[in-house]
PDB file of N, CA, C and O in Angstrom:
ATOM      1  N   UNK A   1       0.844  -1.172   0.000  1.00  0.00           N
ATOM      2  CA  UNK A   1       0.000   0.000   0.000  1.00  0.00           C
ATOM      3  C   UNK A   1       0.893   1.240   0.000  1.00  0.00           C
ATOM      4  O   UNK A   1       1.847   1.303   0.775  1.00  0.00           O
ATOM      5  N   UNK A   2       0.599   2.247  -0.869  1.00  0.00           N
ATOM      6  CA  UNK A   2       1.452   3.438  -0.923  1.00  0.00           C
ATOM      7  C   UNK A   2       1.317   4.263   0.346  1.00  0.00           C
ATOM      8  O   UNK A   2       0.280   4.257   1.009  1.00  0.00           O
ATOM      9  N   UNK A   3       2.393   4.972   0.666  1.00  0.00           N
ATOM     10  CA  UNK A   3       2.350   5.894   1.792  1.00  0.00           C
ATOM     11  C   UNK A   3       1.340   6.989   1.475  1.00  0.00           C
ATOM     12  O   UNK A   3       1.069   7.276   0.309  1.00  0.00           O
ATOM     13  N   UNK A   4       0.793   7.587   2.505  1.00  0.00           N
ATOM     14  CA  UNK A   4      -0.217   8.632   2.307  1.00  0.00           C
ATOM     15  C   UNK A   4       0.310   9.747   1.404  1.00  0.00           C
ATOM     16  O   UNK A   4      -0.438  10.261   0.573  1.00  0.00           O
ATOM     17  N   UNK A   5       1.565  10.130   1.547  1.00  0.00           N
ATOM     18  CA  UNK A   5       2.123  11.212   0.744  1.00  0.00           C
ATOM     19  C   UNK A   5       2.347  10.815  -0.707  1.00  0.00           C
ATOM     20  O   UNK A   5       2.519  11.687  -1.559  1.00  0.00           O
ATOM     21  N   UNK A   6       2.349   9.515  -1.009  1.00  0.00           N
ATOM     22  CA  UNK A   6       2.597   9.060  -2.377  1.00  0.00           C
ATOM     23  C   UNK A   6       1.313   8.830  -3.166  1.00  0.00           C
ATOM     24  O   UNK A   6       1.364   8.708  -4.390  1.00  0.00           O
ATOM     25  N   UNK A   7       0.179   8.767  -2.506  1.00  0.00           N
ATOM     26  CA  UNK A   7      -1.048   8.502  -3.239  1.00  0.00           C
ATOM     27  C   UNK A   7      -1.578   9.784  -3.869  1.00  0.00           C
ATOM     28  O   UNK A   7      -1.262  10.884  -3.415  1.00  0.00           O
ATOM     29  N   UNK A   8      -2.368   9.637  -4.895  1.00  0.00           N
ATOM     30  CA  UNK A   8      -2.917  10.792  -5.604  1.00  0.00           C
ATOM     31  C   UNK A   8      -3.851  11.589  -4.698  1.00  0.00           C
ATOM     32  O   UNK A   8      -4.599  11.017  -3.905  1.00  0.00           O
ATOM     33  N   UNK A   9      -3.801  12.890  -4.821  1.00  0.00           N
ATOM     34  CA  UNK A   9      -4.679  13.782  -4.061  1.00  0.00           C
ATOM     35  C   UNK A   9      -5.942  14.043  -4.866  1.00  0.00           C
ATOM     36  O   UNK A   9      -5.914  14.087  -6.096  1.00  0.00           O
ATOM     37  N   UNK A  10      -7.026  14.211  -4.169  1.00  0.00           N
ATOM     38  CA  UNK A  10      -8.294  14.536  -4.810  1.00  0.00           C
ATOM     39  C   UNK A  10      -8.425  16.053  -4.818  1.00  0.00           C
ATOM     40  O   UNK A  10      -8.370  16.681  -3.761  1.00  0.00           O
ATOM     41  N   UNK A  11      -8.600  16.655  -6.002  1.00  0.00           N
ATOM     42  CA  UNK A  11      -8.748  18.099  -6.144  1.00  0.00           C
ATOM     43  C   UNK A  11     -10.074  18.371  -6.833  1.00  0.00           C
ATOM     44  O   UNK A  11     -10.380  17.770  -7.863  1.00  0.00           O
ATOM     45  N   UNK A  12     -10.862  19.277  -6.263  1.00  0.00           N
ATOM     46  CA  UNK A  12     -12.134  19.668  -6.862  1.00  0.00           C
ATOM     47  C   UNK A  12     -12.014  21.107  -7.324  1.00  0.00           C
ATOM     48  O   UNK A  12     -11.646  21.986  -6.544  1.00  0.00           O
ATOM     49  N   UNK A  13     -12.326  21.353  -8.603  1.00  0.00           N
ATOM     50  CA  UNK A  13     -12.254  22.694  -9.168  1.00  0.00           C
ATOM     51  C   UNK A  13     -13.655  23.288  -9.187  1.00  0.00           C
ATOM     52  O   UNK A  13     -14.571  22.720  -9.782  1.00  0.00           O
ATOM     53  N   UNK A  14     -13.816  24.439  -8.530  1.00  0.00           N
ATOM     54  CA  UNK A  14     -15.079  25.176  -8.541  1.00  0.00           C
ATOM     55  C   UNK A  14     -14.862  26.380  -9.445  1.00  0.00           C
ATOM     56  O   UNK A  14     -14.051  27.244  -9.113  1.00  0.00           O
ATOM     57  N   UNK A  15     -15.555  26.470 -10.578  1.00  0.00           N
ATOM     58  CA  UNK A  15     -15.291  27.559 -11.518  1.00  0.00           C
ATOM     59  C   UNK A  15     -15.518  28.955 -10.932  1.00  0.00           C
ATOM     60  O   UNK A  15     -14.931  29.923 -11.416  1.00  0.00           O
ATOM     61  N   UNK A  16     -16.347  29.073  -9.913  1.00  0.00           N
ATOM     62  CA  UNK A  16     -16.596  30.375  -9.289  1.00  0.00           C
ATOM     63  C   UNK A  16     -16.048  30.447  -7.872  1.00  0.00           C
ATOM     64  O   UNK A  16     -16.482  31.283  -7.079  1.00  0.00           O
ATOM     65  N   UNK A  17     -15.106  29.585  -7.554  1.00  0.00           N
ATOM     66  CA  UNK A  17     -14.604  29.563  -6.182  1.00  0.00           C
ATOM     67  C   UNK A  17     -13.213  28.980  -6.092  1.00  0.00           C
ATOM     68  O   UNK A  17     -12.443  29.034  -7.050  1.00  0.00           O
ATOM     69  N   UNK A  18     -12.890  28.420  -4.932  1.00  0.00           N
ATOM     70  CA  UNK A  18     -11.536  27.930  -4.679  1.00  0.00           C
ATOM     71  C   UNK A  18     -11.292  26.525  -5.218  1.00  0.00           C
ATOM     72  O   UNK A  18     -12.211  25.843  -5.672  1.00  0.00           O
ATOM     73  N   UNK A  19     -10.040  26.117  -5.154  1.00  0.00           N
ATOM     74  CA  UNK A  19      -9.691  24.717  -5.374  1.00  0.00           C
ATOM     75  C   UNK A  19      -9.838  24.016  -4.035  1.00  0.00           C
ATOM     76  O   UNK A  19      -9.299  24.479  -3.029  1.00  0.00           O
ATOM     77  N   UNK A  20     -10.554  22.917  -4.012  1.00  0.00           N
ATOM     78  CA  UNK A  20     -10.679  22.122  -2.794  1.00  0.00           C
ATOM     79  C   UNK A  20      -9.719  20.963  -2.926  1.00  0.00           C
ATOM     80  O   UNK A  20      -9.851  20.138  -3.830  1.00  0.00           O
ATOM     81  N   UNK A  21      -8.748  20.898  -2.021  1.00  0.00           N
ATOM     82  CA  UNK A  21      -7.681  19.908  -2.101  1.00  0.00           C
ATOM     83  C   UNK A  21      -7.702  19.045  -0.851  1.00  0.00           C
ATOM     84  O   UNK A  21      -7.761  19.544   0.273  1.00  0.00           O
ATOM     85  N   UNK A  22      -7.652  17.742  -1.074  1.00  0.00           N
ATOM     86  CA  UNK A  22      -7.575  16.802   0.040  1.00  0.00           C
ATOM     87  C   UNK A  22      -6.242  17.019   0.741  1.00  0.00           C
ATOM     88  O   UNK A  22      -5.196  17.032   0.093  1.00  0.00           O
ATOM     89  N   UNK A  23      -6.269  17.187   2.045  1.00  0.00           N
ATOM     90  CA  UNK A  23      -5.059  17.476   2.800  1.00  0.00           C
ATOM     91  C   UNK A  23      -4.443  16.234   3.407  1.00  0.00           C
ATOM     92  O   UNK A  23      -4.957  15.132   3.217  1.00  0.00           O
ATOM     93  N   UNK A  24      -3.367  16.393   4.124  1.00  0.00           N
ATOM     94  CA  UNK A  24      -2.666  17.648   4.388  1.00  0.00           C
ATOM     95  C   UNK A  24      -1.945  18.151   3.138  1.00  0.00           C
ATOM     96  O   UNK A  24      -1.638  17.381   2.228  1.00  0.00           O
ATOM     97  N   UNK A  25      -1.680  19.462   3.114  1.00  0.00           N
ATOM     98  CA  UNK A  25      -1.052  20.060   1.936  1.00  0.00           C
ATOM     99  C   UNK A  25       0.100  20.971   2.326  1.00  0.00           C
ATOM    100  O   UNK A  25       0.199  21.451   3.455  1.00  0.00           O
ATOM    101  N   UNK A  26       0.957  21.187   1.354  1.00  0.00           N
ATOM    102  CA  UNK A  26       2.063  22.144   1.439  1.00  0.00           C
ATOM    103  C   UNK A  26       1.936  22.990   0.186  1.00  0.00           C
ATOM    104  O   UNK A  26       2.030  22.464  -0.923  1.00  0.00           O
ATOM    105  N   UNK A  27       1.721  24.306   0.341  1.00  0.00           N
ATOM    106  CA  UNK A  27       1.510  25.209  -0.787  1.00  0.00           C
ATOM    107  C   UNK A  27       2.674  26.185  -0.852  1.00  0.00           C
ATOM    108  O   UNK A  27       3.011  26.828   0.142  1.00  0.00           O
ATOM    109  N   UNK A  28       3.290  26.294  -2.031  1.00  0.00           N
ATOM    110  CA  UNK A  28       4.371  27.252  -2.255  1.00  0.00           C
ATOM    111  C   UNK A  28       3.815  28.335  -3.176  1.00  0.00           C
ATOM    112  O   UNK A  28       3.381  28.040  -4.290  1.00  0.00           O
ATOM    113  N   UNK A  29       3.825  29.594  -2.714  1.00  0.00           N
ATOM    114  CA  UNK A  29       3.293  30.695  -3.512  1.00  0.00           C
ATOM    115  C   UNK A  29       4.394  31.334  -4.349  1.00  0.00           C
ATOM    116  O   UNK A  29       5.559  30.946  -4.266  1.00  0.00           O
ATOM    117  N   UNK A  30       4.005  32.323  -5.161  1.00  0.00           N
ATOM    118  CA  UNK A  30       4.907  32.955  -6.131  1.00  0.00           C
ATOM    119  C   UNK A  30       6.253  33.386  -5.562  1.00  0.00           C
ATOM    120  O   UNK A  30       7.287  33.200  -6.203  1.00  0.00           O
ATOM    121  N   UNK A  31       6.244  33.959  -4.366  1.00  0.00           N
ATOM    122  CA  UNK A  31       7.496  34.476  -3.804  1.00  0.00           C
ATOM    123  C   UNK A  31       8.306  33.417  -3.062  1.00  0.00           C
ATOM    124  O   UNK A  31       9.330  33.732  -2.455  1.00  0.00           O
ATOM    125  N   UNK A  32       7.854  32.165  -3.107  1.00  0.00           N
ATOM    126  CA  UNK A  32       8.582  31.081  -2.472  1.00  0.00           C
ATOM    127  C   UNK A  32       8.150  30.766  -1.045  1.00  0.00           C
ATOM    128  O   UNK A  32       8.639  29.812  -0.441  1.00  0.00           O
ATOM    129  N   UNK A  33       7.232  31.567  -0.507  1.00  0.00           N
ATOM    130  CA  UNK A  33       6.725  31.319   0.843  1.00  0.00           C
ATOM    131  C   UNK A  33       5.962  30.001   0.865  1.00  0.00           C
ATOM    132  O   UNK A  33       5.197  29.697  -0.051  1.00  0.00           O
ATOM    133  N   UNK A  34       6.181  29.225   1.922  1.00  0.00           N
ATOM    134  CA  UNK A  34       5.545  27.910   2.043  1.00  0.00           C
ATOM    135  C   UNK A  34       4.472  27.966   3.128  1.00  0.00           C
ATOM    136  O   UNK A  34       4.717  28.444   4.236  1.00  0.00           O
ATOM    137  N   UNK A  35       3.297  27.478   2.798  1.00  0.00           N
ATOM    138  CA  UNK A  35       2.189  27.378   3.744  1.00  0.00           C
ATOM    139  C   UNK A  35       1.840  25.911   3.892  1.00  0.00           C
ATOM    140  O   UNK A  35       1.812  25.169   2.910  1.00  0.00           O
ATOM    141  N   UNK A  36       1.572  25.490   5.126  1.00  0.00           N
ATOM    142  CA  UNK A  36       1.263  24.088   5.401  1.00  0.00           C
ATOM    143  C   UNK A  36      -0.061  24.013   6.143  1.00  0.00           C
ATOM    144  O   UNK A  36      -0.329  24.812   7.041  1.00  0.00           O
ATOM    145  N   UNK A  37      -0.886  23.047   5.760  1.00  0.00           N
ATOM    146  CA  UNK A  37      -2.127  22.790   6.481  1.00  0.00           C
ATOM    147  C   UNK A  37      -2.263  21.296   6.697  1.00  0.00           C
ATOM    148  O   UNK A  37      -2.020  20.501   5.789  1.00  0.00           O
ATOM    149  N   UNK A  38      -2.649  20.925   7.891  1.00  0.00           N
ATOM    150  CA  UNK A  38      -2.872  19.518   8.223  1.00  0.00           C
ATOM    151  C   UNK A  38      -4.352  19.145   8.140  1.00  0.00           C
ATOM    152  O   UNK A  38      -4.721  18.020   8.479  1.00  0.00           O
ATOM    153  N   UNK A  39      -5.197  20.062   7.698  1.00  0.00           N
ATOM    154  CA  UNK A  39      -6.634  19.797   7.626  1.00  0.00           C
ATOM    155  C   UNK A  39      -6.929  18.708   6.605  1.00  0.00           C
ATOM    156  O   UNK A  39      -6.132  18.478   5.696  1.00  0.00           O
ATOM    157  N   UNK A  40      -8.067  18.039   6.746  1.00  0.00           N
ATOM    158  CA  UNK A  40      -8.406  16.948   5.830  1.00  0.00           C
ATOM    159  C   UNK A  40      -8.785  17.454   4.448  1.00  0.00           C
ATOM    160  O   UNK A  40      -8.617  16.730   3.467  1.00  0.00           O
ATOM    161  N   UNK A  41      -9.289  18.677   4.343  1.00  0.00           N
ATOM    162  CA  UNK A  41      -9.553  19.332   3.063  1.00  0.00           C
ATOM    163  C   UNK A  41      -9.280  20.812   3.243  1.00  0.00           C
ATOM    164  O   UNK A  41      -9.648  21.399   4.261  1.00  0.00           O
ATOM    165  N   UNK A  42      -8.631  21.418   2.253  1.00  0.00           N
ATOM    166  CA  UNK A  42      -8.361  22.855   2.309  1.00  0.00           C
ATOM    167  C   UNK A  42      -8.920  23.522   1.063  1.00  0.00           C
ATOM    168  O   UNK A  42      -8.998  22.911  -0.003  1.00  0.00           O
ATOM    169  N   UNK A  43      -9.306  24.781   1.212  1.00  0.00           N
ATOM    170  CA  UNK A  43      -9.796  25.586   0.095  1.00  0.00           C
ATOM    171  C   UNK A  43      -8.691  26.569  -0.266  1.00  0.00           C
ATOM    172  O   UNK A  43      -8.332  27.437   0.529  1.00  0.00           O
ATOM    173  N   UNK A  44      -8.162  26.425  -1.468  1.00  0.00           N
ATOM    174  CA  UNK A  44      -7.070  27.283  -1.925  1.00  0.00           C
ATOM    175  C   UNK A  44      -7.650  28.363  -2.825  1.00  0.00           C
ATOM    176  O   UNK A  44      -8.343  28.070  -3.799  1.00  0.00           O
ATOM    177  N   UNK A  45      -7.360  29.609  -2.489  1.00  0.00           N
ATOM    178  CA  UNK A  45      -7.896  30.765  -3.196  1.00  0.00           C
ATOM    179  C   UNK A  45      -7.389  30.812  -4.633  1.00  0.00           C
ATOM    180  O   UNK A  45      -6.200  30.622  -4.889  1.00  0.00           O
ATOM    181  N   UNK A  46      -8.305  31.069  -5.571  1.00  0.00           N
ATOM    182  CA  UNK A  46      -7.911  31.244  -6.970  1.00  0.00           C
ATOM    183  C   UNK A  46      -8.184  32.661  -7.464  1.00  0.00           C
ATOM    184  O   UNK A  46      -7.728  33.032  -8.546  1.00  0.00           O
ATOM    185  N   UNK A  47      -8.926  33.463  -6.686  1.00  0.00           N
ATOM    186  CA  UNK A  47      -9.248  34.826  -7.116  1.00  0.00           C
ATOM    187  C   UNK A  47      -8.225  35.845  -6.613  1.00  0.00           C
ATOM    188  O   UNK A  47      -8.185  36.979  -7.090  1.00  0.00           O
ATOM    189  N   UNK A  48      -7.403  35.435  -5.652  1.00  0.00           N
ATOM    190  CA  UNK A  48      -6.374  36.282  -5.037  1.00  0.00           C
ATOM    191  C   UNK A  48      -6.946  37.469  -4.271  1.00  0.00           C
ATOM    192  O   UNK A  48      -6.237  38.446  -4.029  1.00  0.00           O
ATOM    193  N   UNK A  49      -8.206  37.399  -3.890  1.00  0.00           N
ATOM    194  CA  UNK A  49      -8.816  38.463  -3.092  1.00  0.00           C
ATOM    195  C   UNK A  49      -8.805  38.140  -1.608  1.00  0.00           C
ATOM    196  O   UNK A  49      -9.142  38.993  -0.786  1.00  0.00           O
ATOM    197  N   UNK A  50      -8.428  36.940  -1.261  1.00  0.00           N
ATOM    198  CA  UNK A  50      -8.466  36.489   0.127  1.00  0.00           C
ATOM    199  C   UNK A  50      -7.506  37.291   0.994  1.00  0.00           C
ATOM    200  O   UNK A  50      -6.371  37.557   0.599  1.00  0.00           O
ATOM    201  N   UNK A  51      -7.966  37.670   2.165  1.00  0.00           N
ATOM    202  CA  UNK A  51      -7.083  38.331   3.131  1.00  0.00           C
ATOM    203  C   UNK A  51      -6.227  37.310   3.851  1.00  0.00           C
ATOM    204  O   UNK A  51      -5.330  37.666   4.615  1.00  0.00           O
ATOM    205  N   UNK A  52      -6.504  36.046   3.608  1.00  0.00           N
ATOM    206  CA  UNK A  52      -5.781  34.948   4.254  1.00  0.00           C
ATOM    207  C   UNK A  52      -5.096  34.080   3.188  1.00  0.00           C
ATOM    208  O   UNK A  52      -4.931  32.874   3.376  1.00  0.00           O
ATOM    209  N   UNK A  53      -4.697  34.706   2.060  1.00  0.00           N
ATOM    210  CA  UNK A  53      -4.102  33.993   0.931  1.00  0.00           C
ATOM    211  C   UNK A  53      -2.908  33.167   1.394  1.00  0.00           C
ATOM    212  O   UNK A  53      -2.110  33.680   2.178  1.00  0.00           O
ATOM    213  N   UNK A  54      -2.737  31.929   0.963  1.00  0.00           N
ATOM    214  CA  UNK A  54      -3.399  31.254  -0.148  1.00  0.00           C
ATOM    215  C   UNK A  54      -4.699  30.545   0.220  1.00  0.00           C
ATOM    216  O   UNK A  54      -5.311  29.900  -0.631  1.00  0.00           O
ATOM    217  N   UNK A  55      -5.126  30.657   1.471  1.00  0.00           N
ATOM    218  CA  UNK A  55      -6.361  29.983   1.874  1.00  0.00           C
ATOM    219  C   UNK A  55      -7.558  30.850   1.513  1.00  0.00           C
ATOM    220  O   UNK A  55      -7.504  32.072   1.654  1.00  0.00           O
ATOM    221  N   UNK A  56      -8.621  30.238   1.056  1.00  0.00           N
ATOM    222  CA  UNK A  56      -9.834  30.949   0.663  1.00  0.00           C
ATOM    223  C   UNK A  56     -10.569  31.458   1.901  1.00  0.00           C
ATOM    224  O   UNK A  56     -10.723  30.734   2.884  1.00  0.00           O
ATOM    225  N   UNK A  57     -11.023  32.721   1.842  1.00  0.00           N
ATOM    226  CA  UNK A  57     -11.856  33.271   2.914  1.00  0.00           C
ATOM    227  C   UNK A  57     -13.222  33.697   2.372  1.00  0.00           C
ATOM    228  O   UNK A  57     -13.924  34.483   3.009  1.00  0.00           O
ATOM    229  N   UNK A  58     -13.592  33.193   1.223  1.00  0.00           N
ATOM    230  CA  UNK A  58     -14.851  33.449   0.498  1.00  0.00           C
ATOM    231  C   UNK A  58     -14.947  34.867  -0.059  1.00  0.00           C
ATOM    232  O   UNK A  58     -16.049  35.330  -0.351  1.00  0.00           O
ATOM    233  N   UNK A  59     -13.835  35.560  -0.211  1.00  0.00           N
ATOM    234  CA  UNK A  59     -13.857  36.895  -0.808  1.00  0.00           C
ATOM    235  C   UNK A  59     -14.397  36.868  -2.230  1.00  0.00           C
ATOM    236  O   UNK A  59     -14.933  37.872  -2.700  1.00  0.00           O
ATOM    237  N   UNK A  60     -14.270  35.752  -2.918  1.00  0.00           N
ATOM    238  CA  UNK A  60     -14.767  35.640  -4.292  1.00  0.00           C
ATOM    239  C   UNK A  60     -16.271  35.850  -4.362  1.00  0.00           C
ATOM    240  O   UNK A  60     -16.787  36.207  -5.421  1.00  0.00           O
ATOM    241  N   UNK A  61     -16.982  35.640  -3.275  1.00  0.00           N
ATOM    242  CA  UNK A  61     -18.439  35.810  -3.269  1.00  0.00           C
ATOM    243  C   UNK A  61     -18.838  37.270  -3.384  1.00  0.00           C
ATOM    244  O   UNK A  61     -19.960  37.560  -3.800  1.00  0.00           O
ATOM    245  N   UNK A  62     -17.966  38.193  -3.032  1.00  0.00           N
ATOM    246  CA  UNK A  62     -18.280  39.623  -3.104  1.00  0.00           C
ATOM    247  C   UNK A  62     -18.111  40.184  -4.506  1.00  0.00           C
ATOM    248  O   UNK A  62     -18.477  41.331  -4.760  1.00  0.00           O
ATOM    249  N   UNK A  63     -17.566  39.397  -5.410  1.00  0.00           N
ATOM    250  CA  UNK A  63     -17.353  39.852  -6.780  1.00  0.00           C
ATOM    251  C   UNK A  63     -18.703  40.095  -7.445  1.00  0.00           C
ATOM    252  O   UNK A  63     -19.614  39.274  -7.332  1.00  0.00           O
ATOM    253  N   UNK A  64     -18.826  41.213  -8.133  1.00  0.00           N
ATOM    254  CA  UNK A  64     -20.051  41.459  -8.880  1.00  0.00           C
ATOM    255  C   UNK A  64     -19.862  40.931 -10.285  1.00  0.00           C
ATOM    256  O   UNK A  64     -18.841  41.176 -10.927  1.00  0.00           O
ATOM    257  N   UNK A  65     -20.846  40.215 -10.745  1.00  0.00           N
ATOM    258  CA  UNK A  65     -20.771  39.652 -12.084  1.00  0.00           C
ATOM    259  C   UNK A  65     -21.300  40.670 -13.085  1.00  0.00           C
ATOM    260  O   UNK A  65     -22.251  41.392 -12.784  1.00  0.00           O
ATOM    261  N   UNK A  66     -20.703  40.740 -14.263  1.00  0.00           N
ATOM    262  CA  UNK A  66     -21.195  41.676 -15.272  1.00  0.00           C
ATOM    263  C   UNK A  66     -22.595  41.273 -15.726  1.00  0.00           C
ATOM    264  O   UNK A  66     -22.952  40.095 -15.740  1.00  0.00           O
ATOM    265  N   UNK A  67     -23.364  42.275 -16.091  1.00  0.00           N
ATOM    266  CA  UNK A  67     -24.716  41.999 -16.584  1.00  0.00           C
ATOM    267  C   UNK A  67     -24.625  41.226 -17.886  1.00  0.00           C
ATOM    268  O   UNK A  67     -23.823  41.553 -18.761  1.00  0.00           O
ATOM    269  N   UNK A  68     -25.449  40.205 -18.005  1.00  0.00           N
ATOM    270  CA  UNK A  68     -25.444  39.410 -19.228  1.00  0.00           C
ATOM    271  C   UNK A  68     -26.623  39.737 -20.116  1.00  0.00           C
ATOM    272  O   UNK A  68     -26.611  39.423 -21.306  1.00  0.00           O
ATOM    273  N   UNK A  69     -27.656  40.373 -19.546  1.00  0.00           N
ATOM    274  CA  UNK A  69     -28.775  40.770 -20.403  1.00  0.00           C
ATOM    275  C   UNK A  69     -28.418  42.102 -21.047  1.00  0.00           C
ATOM    276  O   UNK A  69     -27.614  42.861 -20.506  1.00  0.00           O
ATOM    277  N   UNK A  70     -28.998  42.380 -22.171  1.00  0.00           N
ATOM    278  CA  UNK A  70     -28.661  43.597 -22.901  1.00  0.00           C
ATOM    279  C   UNK A  70     -29.735  44.660 -22.741  1.00  0.00           C
ATOM    280  O   UNK A  70     -29.768  45.633 -23.495  1.00  0.00           O
ATOM    281  N   UNK A  71     -30.599  44.481 -21.778  1.00  0.00           N
ATOM    282  CA  UNK A  71     -31.632  45.472 -21.508  1.00  0.00           C
ATOM    283  C   UNK A  71     -30.999  46.658 -20.796  1.00  0.00           C
ATOM    284  O   UNK A  71     -30.035  46.495 -20.049  1.00  0.00           O
ATOM    285  N   UNK A  72     -31.540  47.857 -21.026  1.00  0.00           N
ATOM    286  CA  UNK A  72     -30.993  49.021 -20.321  1.00  0.00           C
ATOM    287  C   UNK A  72     -31.267  48.897 -18.830  1.00  0.00           C
ATOM    288  O   UNK A  72     -32.227  48.238 -18.431  1.00  0.00           O
ATOM    289  N   UNK A  73     -30.434  49.526 -17.998  1.00  0.00           N
ATOM    290  CA  UNK A  73     -30.675  49.452 -16.555  1.00  0.00           C
ATOM    291  C   UNK A  73     -32.020  50.081 -16.228  1.00  0.00           C
ATOM    292  O   UNK A  73     -32.476  50.967 -16.951  1.00  0.00           O
ATOM    293  N   UNK A  74     -32.660  49.646 -15.160  1.00  0.00           N
ATOM    294  CA  UNK A  74     -33.968  50.200 -14.816  1.00  0.00           C
ATOM    295  C   UNK A  74     -33.869  51.689 -14.524  1.00  0.00           C
ATOM    296  O   UNK A  74     -32.908  52.149 -13.906  1.00  0.00           O
ATOM    297  N   UNK A  75     -34.885  52.448 -14.981  1.00  0.00           N
ATOM    298  CA  UNK A  75     -34.910  53.892 -14.755  1.00  0.00           C
ATOM    299  C   UNK A  75     -35.284  54.161 -13.309  1.00  0.00           C
ATOM    300  O   UNK A  75     -36.115  53.464 -12.729  1.00  0.00           O
ATOM    301  N   UNK A  76     -34.665  55.173 -12.739  1.00  0.00           N
ATOM    302  CA  UNK A  76     -35.000  55.522 -11.357  1.00  0.00           C
ATOM    303  C   UNK A  76     -36.159  56.503 -11.361  1.00  0.00           C
ATOM    304  O   UNK A  76     -36.392  57.182 -12.361  1.00  0.00           O
ATOM    305  N   UNK A  77     -36.880  56.585 -10.266  1.00  0.00           N
ATOM    306  CA  UNK A  77     -38.039  57.473 -10.159  1.00  0.00           C
ATOM    307  C   UNK A  77     -37.632  58.934 -10.092  1.00  0.00           C
ATOM    308  O   UNK A  77     -38.466  59.811 -10.316  1.00  0.00           O
ATOM    309  N   UNK A  78     -36.374  59.220  -9.789  1.00  0.00           N
ATOM    310  CA  UNK A  78     -35.932  60.604  -9.650  1.00  0.00           C
ATOM    311  C   UNK A  78     -35.741  61.294 -10.993  1.00  0.00           C
ATOM    312  O   UNK A  78     -35.593  62.515 -11.041  1.00  0.00           O
ATOM    313  N   UNK A  79     -35.740  60.539 -12.079  1.00  0.00           N
ATOM    314  CA  UNK A  79     -35.591  61.135 -13.407  1.00  0.00           C
ATOM    315  C   UNK A  79     -36.951  61.631 -13.868  1.00  0.00           C
ATOM    316  O   UNK A  79     -37.889  60.842 -13.984  1.00  0.00           O
ATOM    317  N   UNK A  80     -37.072  62.922 -14.130  1.00  0.00           N
ATOM    318  CA  UNK A  80     -38.359  63.448 -14.595  1.00  0.00           C
ATOM    319  C   UNK A  80     -38.146  64.458 -15.677  1.00  0.00           C
ATOM    320  O   UNK A  80     -39.110  65.017 -16.199  1.00  0.00           O
TER     321      UNK A  80
END
C-alpha cells in the first residue's frame, strides 16, 4: 500500500470559487513562501482576493458579475 504522501490527491475545481484539495497540503506561492495545512480538506484561493491567501476566505463571493442581459438598466423614479 502506498504511503499517504505518495497517493494521488483529490482536487475539486469550482469555476466560481476555490480549489478544494484533500489534505494535508504544502503550498508554495509565487514568492517562495511555504504554507502548510494539516486539515483533511483545504480551500485554496484562486481569485487572489483572500485576506488569508493562499487559503480561501470566500472573498470571491463579493465579486459582482457583469450583466449578461442587454436590456438598459432600470430607470429611477428621480428622473423626470
